[in-house]
C-alpha positions as CSV (number, residue, x, y, z in Angstrom):
1,X,-7.2,5.1,15.8
2,X,-4.2,5.2,13.5
3,X,-2.4,8.5,12.8
4,X,-2.8,9.6,9.1
5,X,0.5,10.1,7.3
6,X,1.1,11.3,3.7
7,X,4.3,11.6,1.6
8,X,4.5,14.6,-0.8
9,X,6.6,17.3,-2.4
10,X,7.2,20.7,-0.9
11,X,5.8,23.3,-3.4
12,X,6.1,26.4,-1.3
13,X,8.2,27.5,1.7
14,X,7.6,31.2,1.6
15,X,5.6,31.3,4.9
16,X,7.3,31.4,8.3
17,X,7.2,27.9,9.9
18,X,4.8,26.6,7.3
19,X,5.3,24.7,4.0
20,X,2.8,23.7,1.4
21,X,3.0,20.0,0.5
22,X,1.5,18.5,-2.7
23,X,0.4,14.9,-2.3
24,X,-0.4,12.9,-5.4
25,X,-3.1,10.2,-5.3
26,X,-3.3,7.8,-8.2
27,X,-6.6,5.9,-8.6
28,X,-8.5,4.3,-11.4
29,X,-11.5,6.0,-12.8
30,X,-14.6,4.3,-11.5
31,X,-16.2,3.7,-14.9
32,X,-13.4,3.9,-17.5
33,X,-10.5,2.4,-15.5
34,X,-7.9,4.9,-16.6
35,X,-5.4,5.9,-13.9
36,X,-6.1,9.4,-12.8
37,X,-3.7,11.6,-10.8
38,X,-5.3,13.8,-8.2
39,X,-3.1,16.3,-6.3
40,X,-4.1,17.7,-2.9
41,X,-2.2,20.5,-1.2
42,X,-1.7,20.5,2.6
43,X,-0.3,23.2,4.7
44,X,2.1,21.7,7.2
45,X,4.0,23.0,10.3
46,X,7.8,23.2,9.9
47,X,9.1,24.5,13.2
48,X,12.8,25.0,12.3
49,X,12.1,26.1,8.6
50,X,14.2,23.2,7.4
51,X,12.1,22.3,4.4
52,X,12.7,23.9,1.0
53,X,11.0,23.7,-2.4
54,X,11.5,20.3,-4.0
55,X,12.0,18.3,-0.8
56,X,10.1,15.0,-0.4
57,X,8.6,15.0,3.1
58,X,6.4,12.9,5.3
59,X,3.6,14.7,7.1
60,X,1.3,13.5,9.8
61,X,-2.1,14.8,11.0
62,X,-2.2,16.8,14.3
63,X,-4.5,19.1,16.1
64,X,-5.5,22.3,14.4
65,X,-2.6,24.8,14.5
66,X,-4.2,27.6,12.6
67,X,-7.3,28.1,10.4
68,X,-5.9,26.0,7.6
69,X,-3.0,24.1,9.1
70,X,-3.7,20.6,10.5
71,X,-0.5,18.7,9.5
72,X,3.1,18.7,10.8
73,X,6.3,17.7,9.0
74,X,7.5,14.5,10.7
75,X,10.7,14.0,8.6
76,X,12.4,15.0,5.3
77,X,12.9,11.9,3.1
78,X,14.8,13.5,0.2
79,X,16.4,16.9,0.2
80,X,16.5,19.0,-2.9
81,X,20.0,20.1,-3.9
82,X,20.7,23.7,-3.0
83,X,22.1,25.5,-6.0
């Protein structure tokens, strides 16, 4: 079985060792054909607290780490500039 991976944007890093990643899914409407954008938010484990808001990250599915956390940050693709 293949490991599920998603690419998304970090929208919250306020928790300790946890980030919230928003993943966009673009799909046509089944009847009308217009492209719809659906956003799903995943809580992902970030062991070293490296991720910050605005970073583009890759997350992968793992065993349950808490009640709502089932994903782990595998790598940071684009880092947001720190101002």
